[in-house]
N, CA, C and O of each residue as an XYZ file, in Angstrom:
652
protein
N     -50.158    -39.981     22.004
C     -48.812    -39.906     22.476
C     -47.885    -39.317     21.426
O     -46.972    -38.557     21.749
N     -48.110    -39.652     20.235
C     -47.307    -39.064     19.176
C     -47.652    -37.610     18.966
O     -46.798    -36.822     18.558
N     -48.891    -37.240     19.240
C     -49.272    -35.839     19.106
C     -48.569    -34.974     20.136
O     -48.211    -33.836     19.830
N     -48.368    -35.453     21.297
C     -47.714    -34.684     22.360
C     -46.243    -34.441     22.038
O     -45.730    -33.352     22.295
N     -45.574    -35.413     21.493
C     -44.154    -35.224     21.170
C     -43.975    -34.299     19.980
O     -43.001    -33.549     19.928
N     -44.891    -34.337     19.024
C     -44.796    -33.443     17.872
C     -45.006    -31.992     18.280
O     -44.352    -31.098     17.743
N     -45.898    -31.751     19.212
C     -46.157    -30.390     19.651
C     -44.970    -29.822     20.427
O     -44.667    -28.635     20.306
N     -44.308    -30.638     21.206
C     -43.146    -30.163     21.969
C     -41.976    -29.837     21.054
O     -41.273    -28.848     21.260
N     -41.772    -30.673     20.041
C     -40.644    -30.416     19.144
C     -40.937    -29.234     18.220
O     -40.012    -28.546     17.789
N     -42.187    -28.995     17.916
C     -42.545    -27.877     17.052
C     -42.344    -26.550     17.756
O     -42.043    -25.551     17.103
N     -42.501    -26.510     19.055
C     -42.362    -25.279     19.809
C     -41.026    -25.239     20.556
O     -40.994    -25.019     21.766
N     -39.936    -25.451     19.836
C     -38.607    -25.371     20.458
C     -38.329    -23.921     20.816
O     -38.658    -23.025     20.038
N     -37.734    -23.669     21.970
C     -37.515    -22.275     22.381
C     -36.534    -21.573     21.433
O     -35.498    -22.128     21.065
N     -36.883    -20.348     21.049
C     -36.022    -19.557     20.171
C     -34.870    -18.978     20.978
O     -35.059    -18.502     22.098
N     -33.679    -19.024     20.401
C     -32.542    -18.429     21.099
C     -32.497    -16.956     20.725
O     -32.509    -16.621     19.541
N     -32.446    -16.088     21.698
C     -32.460    -14.653     21.442
C     -31.076    -14.138     21.043
O     -30.056    -14.720     21.413
N     -31.056    -13.071     20.307
C     -29.793    -12.455     19.900
C     -29.312    -11.422     20.910
O     -28.217    -10.875     20.780
N     -30.131    -11.165     21.906
C     -29.790    -10.166     22.904
C     -28.496    -10.501     23.653
O     -27.668     -9.605     23.824
N     -28.275    -11.729     24.107
C     -27.013    -12.015     24.792
C     -25.792    -11.832     23.877
O     -24.733    -11.401     24.331
N     -25.944    -12.153     22.621
C     -24.850    -11.981     21.668
C     -24.525    -10.498     21.471
O     -23.353    -10.124     21.450
N     -25.521     -9.674     21.331
C     -25.325     -8.231     21.154
C     -24.711     -7.614     22.400
O     -23.783     -6.811     22.304
N     -25.222     -7.983     23.568
C     -24.685     -7.458     24.824
C     -23.225     -7.870     24.985
O     -22.391     -7.063     25.394
N     -22.918     -9.112     24.668
C     -21.533     -9.585     24.757
C     -20.597     -8.827     23.828
O     -19.481     -8.491     24.222
N     -21.038     -8.549     22.586
C     -20.210     -7.813     21.628
C     -19.976     -6.381     22.094
O     -18.863     -5.869     21.982
N     -21.015     -5.730     22.615
C     -20.885     -4.352     23.097
C     -19.932     -4.297     24.284
O     -19.086     -3.405     24.357
N     -20.059     -5.235     25.209
C     -19.167     -5.265     26.369
C     -17.721     -5.547     25.955
O     -16.793     -4.998     26.549
N     -17.523     -6.384     24.957
C     -16.165     -6.665     24.470
C     -15.542     -5.418     23.843
O     -14.361     -5.142     24.059
N     -16.318     -4.670     23.077
C     -15.803     -3.442     22.459
C     -15.471     -2.410     23.525
O     -14.420     -1.772     23.461
N     -16.344     -2.239     24.495
C     -16.095     -1.273     25.571
C     -14.872     -1.690     26.385
O     -14.044     -0.848     26.735
N     -14.753     -2.973     26.686
C     -13.598     -3.461     27.436
C     -12.298     -3.281     26.672
O     -11.284     -2.900     27.256
N     -12.317     -3.548     25.379
C     -11.123     -3.360     24.559
C     -10.714     -1.902     24.484
O      -9.530     -1.581     24.591
N     -11.681     -1.019     24.302
C     -11.385      0.418     24.253
C     -10.847      0.928     25.570
O      -9.906      1.720     25.599
N     -11.449      0.471     26.669
C     -10.974      0.886     27.991
C      -9.575      0.374     28.272
O      -8.757      1.085     28.855
N      -9.293     -0.858     27.862
C      -7.954     -1.413     28.036
C      -6.917     -0.661     27.217
O      -5.814     -0.396     27.696
N      -7.269     -0.318     25.978
C      -6.355      0.451     25.142
C      -6.068      1.818     25.758
O      -4.917      2.254     25.805
N      -7.116      2.492     26.229
C      -6.924      3.809     26.841
C      -6.046      3.703     28.082
O      -5.151      4.523     28.283
N      -6.297      2.708     28.905
C      -5.520      2.558     30.140
C      -4.053      2.279     29.838
O      -3.169      2.799     30.519
N      -3.793      1.470     28.832
C      -2.406      1.152     28.491
C      -1.712      2.337     27.828
O      -0.549      2.608     28.128
N      -2.394      3.046     26.940
C      -1.748      4.158     26.226
C      -1.572      5.389     27.106
O      -0.647      6.170     26.882
N      -2.427      5.580     28.092
C      -2.292      6.746     28.961
C      -1.338      6.494     30.113
O      -0.998      7.423     30.846
N      -0.898      5.250     30.286
C       0.060      4.948     31.331
C      -0.565      4.556     32.647
O       0.134      4.480     33.657
N      -1.853      4.306     32.667
C      -2.511      3.889     33.907
C      -2.049      2.492     34.316
O      -1.919      2.189     35.502
N      -1.803      1.648     33.316
C      -1.255      0.316     33.598
C      -0.015      0.118     32.746
O       0.131      0.759     31.706
N       0.853     -0.738     33.164
C       2.103     -1.047     32.476
C       3.010      0.163     32.356
O       3.859      0.192     31.465
N       2.869      1.157     33.208
C       3.714      2.347     33.159
C       5.033      2.024     33.857
O       5.045      1.494     34.968
N       6.158      2.353     33.182
C       7.466      2.084     33.771
C       8.146      3.362     34.235
O       9.071      3.309     35.046
N       7.708      4.496     33.738
C       8.320      5.768     34.093
C       7.463      6.495     35.119
O       6.242      6.341     35.163
N       8.126      7.280     35.930
C       7.367      8.089     36.878
C       7.002      9.411     36.220
O       7.531      9.747     35.161
N       6.116     10.146     36.833
C       5.691     11.443     36.303
C       6.870     12.410     36.253
O       6.974     13.214     35.326
N       7.749     12.338     37.235
C       8.881     13.251     37.305
C       9.800     13.064     36.106
O      10.264     14.047     35.526
N      10.071     11.812     35.723
C      10.911     11.554     34.566
C      10.256     12.059     33.292
O      10.947     12.563     32.406
N       8.943     11.936     33.181
C       8.223     12.404     32.006
C       8.328     13.922     31.879
O       8.516     14.433     30.774
N       8.211     14.645     32.981
C       8.332     16.102     32.957
C       9.747     16.505     32.550
O       9.920     17.468     31.803
N      10.763     15.782     33.030
C      12.137     16.092     32.658
C      12.366     15.861     31.175
O      13.079     16.633     30.534
N      11.771     14.804     30.615
C      11.906     14.552     29.188
C      11.246     15.648     28.370
O      11.766     16.033     27.323
N      10.097     16.161     28.833
C       9.427     17.245     28.123
C      10.290     18.497     28.129
O      10.332     19.219     27.133
N      10.976     18.765     29.226
C      11.868     19.921     29.285
C      13.032     19.748     28.330
O      13.459     20.711     27.693
N      13.556     18.522     28.221
C      14.659     18.269     27.307
C      14.234     18.481     25.866
O      14.999     19.034     25.075
N      13.022     18.052     25.506
C      12.574     18.239     24.133
C      12.321     19.706     23.828
O      12.523     20.136     22.693
N      11.885     20.483     24.810
C      11.695     21.906     24.555
C      13.045     22.594     24.399
O      13.151     23.566     23.651
N      14.069     22.120     25.082
C      15.412     22.669     24.917
C      16.057     22.175     23.631
O      17.046     22.746     23.170
N      15.509     21.130     23.058
C      16.029     20.576     21.819
C      15.978     21.605     20.687
O      16.843     21.606     19.811
N      14.984     22.462     20.702
C      14.834     23.452     19.645
C      15.693     24.686     19.880
O      15.789     25.541     18.999
N      16.307     24.798     21.023
C      17.123     25.972     21.287
C      18.496     25.876     20.636
O      19.203     26.880     20.547
N      18.885     24.696     20.183
C      20.209     24.566     19.586
C      20.183     24.489     18.060
O      21.149     24.034     17.448
N      19.081     24.933     17.439
C      19.013     24.983     15.980
C      18.802     26.418     15.536
O      18.298     27.255     16.284
N      19.194     26.678     14.316
C      18.924     27.992     13.734
C      18.478     27.793     12.293
O      18.743     26.761     11.676
N      17.800     28.795     11.780
C      17.292     28.756     10.417
C      18.008     29.819      9.604
O      18.018     30.998      9.958
N      18.604     29.378      8.511
C      19.321     30.295      7.632
C      18.523     30.470      6.346
O      18.297     29.497      5.627
N      18.096     31.687      6.047
C      17.330     31.890      4.812
C      18.231     31.826      3.589
O      19.373     32.285      3.614
N      17.700     31.252      2.527
C      18.395     31.247      1.242
C      17.842     32.390      0.405
O      16.681     32.775      0.545
N      18.680     32.919     -0.457
C      18.225     34.006     -1.328
C      17.104     33.490     -2.230
O      17.177     32.359     -2.712
N      16.079     34.293     -2.463
C      15.019     33.866     -3.386
C      15.596     33.659     -4.784
O      16.447     34.421     -5.243
N      15.118     32.626     -5.439
C      15.607     32.282     -6.779
C      14.446     32.316     -7.759
O      13.341     31.876     -7.440
N      14.695     32.833     -8.938
C      13.723     32.810    -10.023
C      14.350     32.046    -11.173
O      15.385     32.450    -11.704
N      13.729     30.952    -11.556
C      14.247     30.067    -12.586
C      13.389     30.225    -13.835
O      12.163     30.151    -13.751
N      14.011     30.440    -14.990
C      13.276     30.518    -16.257
C      12.899     29.116    -16.705
O      13.717     28.196    -16.665
N      11.676     28.966    -17.123
C      11.193     27.680    -17.605
C      11.413     27.595    -19.114
O      11.610     28.626    -19.757
N      11.385     26.395    -19.696
C      11.588     26.260    -21.148
C      10.551     27.046    -21.948
O       9.456     27.317    -21.455
N      10.893     27.404    -23.164
C      10.013     28.237    -23.998
C       8.689     27.561    -24.331
O       7.659     28.230    -24.414
N       8.702     26.266    -24.518
C       7.469     25.566    -24.889
C       6.562     25.301    -23.685
O       5.515     24.672    -23.833
N       6.941     25.761    -22.525
C       6.163     25.547    -21.315
C       5.035     26.569    -21.197
O       5.121     27.675    -21.730
N       3.993     26.183    -20.501
C       2.878     27.101    -20.241
C       3.262     28.124    -19.175
O       2.610     29.160    -19.044
N       4.303     27.841    -18.427
C       4.758     28.726    -17.356
C       6.051     29.418    -17.779
O       6.851     28.861    -18.531
N       6.237     30.624    -17.290
C       7.436     31.389    -17.638
C       8.542     31.232    -16.598
O       9.718     31.111    -16.943
N       8.147     31.236    -15.303
C       9.153     31.245    -14.247
C       8.740     30.337    -13.088
O       7.561     30.065    -12.862
N       9.757     29.888    -12.375
C       9.583     29.184    -11.116
C      10.253     30.034    -10.052
O      11.437     30.354    -10.153
N       9.497     30.392     -9.045
C      10.049     31.195     -7.949
C      10.217     30.272     -6.745
O       9.272     29.606     -6.323
N      11.444     30.242     -6.194
C      11.771     29.374     -5.071
C      12.427     30.191     -3.967
O      13.309     31.013     -4.213
N      11.971     29.941     -2.745
C      12.590     30.537     -1.562
C      12.557     29.490     -0.467
O      11.532     28.842     -0.258
N      13.666     29.318      0.232
C      13.732     28.302      1.268
C      14.613     28.733      2.426
O      15.294     29.757      2.373
N      14.582     27.928      3.465
C      15.431     28.143      4.628
C      16.048     26.815      5.027
O      15.445     25.758      4.844
N      17.247     26.878      5.571
C      17.946     25.685      6.019
C      17.879     25.589      7.535
O      18.116     26.573      8.236
N      17.561     24.421      8.032
C      17.594     24.168      9.470
C      18.949     23.542      9.780
O      19.260     22.446      9.313
N      19.754     24.253     10.576
C      21.107     23.795     10.891
C      21.343     23.868     12.402
O      20.739     24.699     13.079
N      22.210     23.010     12.934
C      22.610     23.175     14.329
C      23.348     24.500     14.497
O      24.090     24.910     13.604
N      23.154     25.170     15.625
C      23.768     26.490     15.834
C      25.275     26.455     15.701
O      25.879     27.436     15.270
N      25.890     25.349     16.061
C      27.347     25.265     16.002
C      27.884     25.303     14.576
O      29.045     25.649     14.357
N      27.034     24.945     13.594
C      27.467     24.953     12.196
C      26.904     26.122     11.398
O      27.127     26.195     10.189
N      26.192     27.023     12.028
C      25.531     28.111     11.301
C      26.536     28.971     10.536
O      26.291     29.311      9.379
N      27.644     29.323     11.148
C      28.646     30.157     10.472
C      29.290     29.414      9.310
O      29.572     30.013      8.272
N      29.524     28.117      9.475
C      30.113     27.324      8.390
C      29.175     27.267      7.189
O      29.616     27.354      6.042
N      27.889     27.120      7.457
C      26.915     27.029      6.364
C      26.775     28.375      5.662
O      26.579     28.420      4.447
N      26.872     29.466      6.409
C      26.812     30.793      5.775
C      27.953     30.969      4.790
O      27.788     31.625      3.762
N      29.111     30.389      5.092
C      30.267     30.512      4.199
C      30.077     29.745      2.896
O      30.598     30.155      1.859
N      29.336     28.635      2.933
C      29.145     27.838      1.717
C      27.786     28.083      1.064
O      27.394     27.337      0.166
N      27.074     29.098      1.492
C      25.765     29.408      0.900
C      25.836     29.641     -0.607
O      24.933     29.190     -1.312
N      26.848     30.314     -1.142
C      26.900     30.448     -2.611
C      26.961     29.099     -3.335
O      26.364     28.949     -4.401
N      27.661     28.136     -2.781
C      27.703     26.808     -3.392
C      26.336     26.133     -3.316
O      25.912     25.460     -4.256
N      25.661     26.317     -2.205
C      24.328     25.730     -2.042
C      23.367     26.327     -3.067
O      22.595     25.601     -3.694
N      23.414     27.641     -3.236
C      22.561     28.309     -4.234
C      22.886     27.789     -5.625
O      21.981     27.561     -6.428
N      24.163     27.599     -5.919
C      24.582     27.101     -7.225
C      24.040     25.698     -7.479
O      23.546     25.414     -8.570
N      24.128     24.823     -6.488
C      23.629     23.456     -6.645
C      22.117     23.460     -6.847
O      21.602     22.742     -7.704
N      21.406     24.264     -6.063
C      19.957     24.335     -6.209
C      19.555     24.915     -7.560
O      18.612     24.441     -8.192
N      20.273     25.938     -7.994
C      19.988     26.561     -9.281
C      20.171     25.550    -10.411
O      19.328     25.461    -11.305
N      21.239     24.808    -10.379
C      21.477     23.800    -11.408
C      20.416     22.711    -11.406
O      19.957     22.281    -12.464
N      20.027     22.268    -10.218
C      19.012     21.219    -10.127
C      17.650     21.711    -10.608
O      16.968     21.013    -11.358
N      17.251     22.908    -10.181
C      15.936     23.421    -10.568
C      15.861     23.734    -12.059
O      14.798     23.591    -12.664
N      16.954     24.151    -12.652
C      16.950     24.415    -14.096
C      16.842     23.140    -14.916
O      16.357     23.171    -16.047
N      17.285     22.026    -14.362
C      17.225     20.751    -15.080
C      15.850     20.100    -15.015
O      15.603     19.116    -15.713
N      14.957     20.627    -14.197
C      13.626     20.040    -14.060
C      12.756     20.331    -15.273
O      12.887     21.368    -15.923
N      11.873     19.394    -15.559
C      10.860     19.590    -16.580
C       9.574     20.035    -15.883
O       9.388     19.769    -14.695
N       8.704     20.697    -16.602
C       7.447     21.170    -16.026
C       6.602     19.984    -15.548
O       5.912     20.084    -14.534
N       6.655     18.879    -16.265
C       5.893     17.694    -15.860
C       6.363     17.178    -14.495
O       5.561     16.652    -13.723
N       7.652     17.324    -14.195
C       8.175     16.898    -12.890
C       7.599     17.744    -11.759
O       7.398     17.249    -10.651
N       7.339     18.998    -12.034
C       6.860     19.922    -11.003
C       5.348     19.815    -10.820
O       4.846     20.016     -9.714
N       4.626     19.504    -11.876
C       3.159     19.508    -11.824
C       2.568     18.272    -11.158
O       1.380     18.272    -10.835
N       3.345     17.229    -10.945
C       2.824     16.019    -10.301
C       2.366     16.339     -8.883
O       2.951     17.207     -8.236
N       1.328     15.656     -8.381
C       0.818     15.959     -7.037
C       1.839     15.760     -5.916
O       1.873     16.550     -4.972
N       2.656     14.739     -6.002
C       3.618     14.456     -4.931
C       5.006     14.998     -5.257
O       5.992     14.583     -4.648
N       5.088     15.901     -6.191
C       6.402     16.349     -6.646
C       7.144     17.191     -5.611
O       8.370     17.108     -5.529
N       6.448     17.986     -4.832
C       7.137     18.872     -3.893
C       7.919     18.075     -2.853
O       9.029     18.462     -2.490
N       7.369     16.990     -2.378
C       8.071     16.154     -1.404
C       9.314     15.543     -2.032
O      10.382     15.534     -1.420
N       9.181     15.036     -3.244
C      10.316     14.432     -3.941
C      11.385     15.465     -4.253
O      12.573     15.209     -4.058
N      10.973     16.631     -4.736
C      11.925     17.693     -5.051
C      12.644     18.174     -3.793
O      13.847     18.432     -3.819
N      11.918     18.290     -2.716
C      12.504     18.729     -1.448
C      13.579     17.753     -0.987
O      14.658     18.170     -0.566
N      13.290     16.460     -1.066
C      14.278     15.473     -0.634
C      15.498     15.469     -1.554
O      16.621     15.288     -1.084
N      15.296     15.664     -2.844
C      16.415     15.735     -3.778
C      17.290     16.959     -3.504
O      18.517     16.869     -3.517
N      16.649     18.096     -3.257
C      17.415     19.316     -2.974
C      18.151     19.200     -1.644
O      19.304     19.619     -1.536
N      17.500     18.639     -0.637
C      18.144     18.479      0.667
C      19.359     17.578      0.551
O      20.399     17.868      1.142
N      19.250     16.510     -0.187
C      20.399     15.606     -0.358
C      21.563     16.332     -1.013
O      22.705     16.160     -0.588
N      21.310     17.127     -2.022
C      22.384     17.877     -2.685
C      23.010     18.902     -1.734
O      24.226     19.097     -1.737
N      22.181     19.547     -0.932
C      22.685     20.526      0.041
C      23.555     19.830      1.083
O      24.606     20.353      1.453
N      23.139     18.673      1.556
C      23.917     17.947      2.552
C      25.261     17.488      2.002
O      26.242     17.425      2.743
N      25.317     17.173      0.728
C      26.596     16.799      0.119
C      27.531     18.000      0.078
O      28.719     17.862      0.370
N      27.022     19.166     -0.275
C      27.840     20.376     -0.343
C      28.282     20.818      1.054
O      29.442     21.178      1.252
N      27.367     20.791      2.015
C      27.639     21.314      3.352
C      28.466     20.360      4.205
O      29.207     20.802      5.083
N      28.351     19.088      3.962
C      29.054     18.114      4.780
C      28.079     17.343      5.647
O      26.958     17.794      5.880
N      28.501     16.180      6.127
C      27.586     15.333      6.902
C      27.223     15.945      8.247
O      28.083     16.449      8.969
N      25.925     15.892      8.573
C      25.429     16.348      9.862
C      25.350     17.843     10.049
O      25.095     18.302     11.162
N      25.555     18.615      9.014
C      25.558     20.074      9.164
C      24.224     20.710      8.792
O      23.927     21.813      9.252
N      23.422     20.052      7.980
C      22.107     20.576      7.606
C      21.070     19.521      7.962
O      21.126     18.395      7.469
N      20.129     19.887      8.815
C      19.090     18.949      9.245
C      17.942     18.861      8.255
O      17.438     17.773      7.976
N      17.525     20.018      7.717
C      16.323     20.015      6.895
C      16.309     21.226      5.976
O      16.986     22.225      6.219
N      15.524     21.109      4.920
C      15.270     22.218      4.002
C      13.785     22.545      4.120
O      12.928     21.685      3.918
N      13.499     23.790      4.447
C      12.109     24.228      4.552
C      11.791     25.057      3.295
O      12.482     26.030      2.994
N      10.775     24.672      2.596
C      10.387     25.379      1.378
C       9.365     26.439      1.785
O       8.262     26.119      2.229
N       9.749     27.688      1.628
C       8.895     28.800      2.029
C       8.027     29.272      0.844
O       6.900     29.733      1.028
N       8.579     29.145     -0.365
C       7.840     29.597     -1.544
C       8.265     28.733     -2.718
O       9.457     28.547     -2.963
N       7.287     28.208     -3.442
C       7.541     27.375     -4.620
C       6.381     27.643     -5.561
O       5.335     27.000     -5.466
N       6.565     28.590     -6.467
C       5.458     29.081     -7.279
C       5.825     29.032     -8.767
O       6.884     29.510     -9.172
N       4.950     28.457     -9.555
C       5.071     28.504    -11.013
C       4.168     29.616    -11.515
O       2.988     29.666    -11.168
N       4.715     30.510    -12.331
C       3.862     31.551    -12.919
C       4.265     31.818    -14.337
O       3.664     32.662    -15.001
């Protein structure tokens, strides 16, 4: 009698990992499908297709009221102890069309501010990997101060070369 109970307990059924794997795969597929359905607007959509098309037309018209004003190319002399001789800079200003003529009138001041800022830079400031983003934001801020609030949207750097 004791032999029979020992044999039954020794051969306890093994629990398979197959149900666990199938459950995990189904959960991942269900989560992905739910995310796709929610992000594509299949469920929880509050806007109709017609409103979405109208918004797309508005955003395409959004670019019709801006203009780009080129700035004169600038060549800045670098310090004598530098490995580089010159910095060549060329940019364009993104402005609302209604202010384009006003910005053209103050372009000499903008060039002056940029020239002063770029001449004050050290070569180490320019050689850093993230320096162009920082320099761009600094120059844009100075331009916005000269031009006035809301008159310049962005500064596009077309050429920034050390040689």
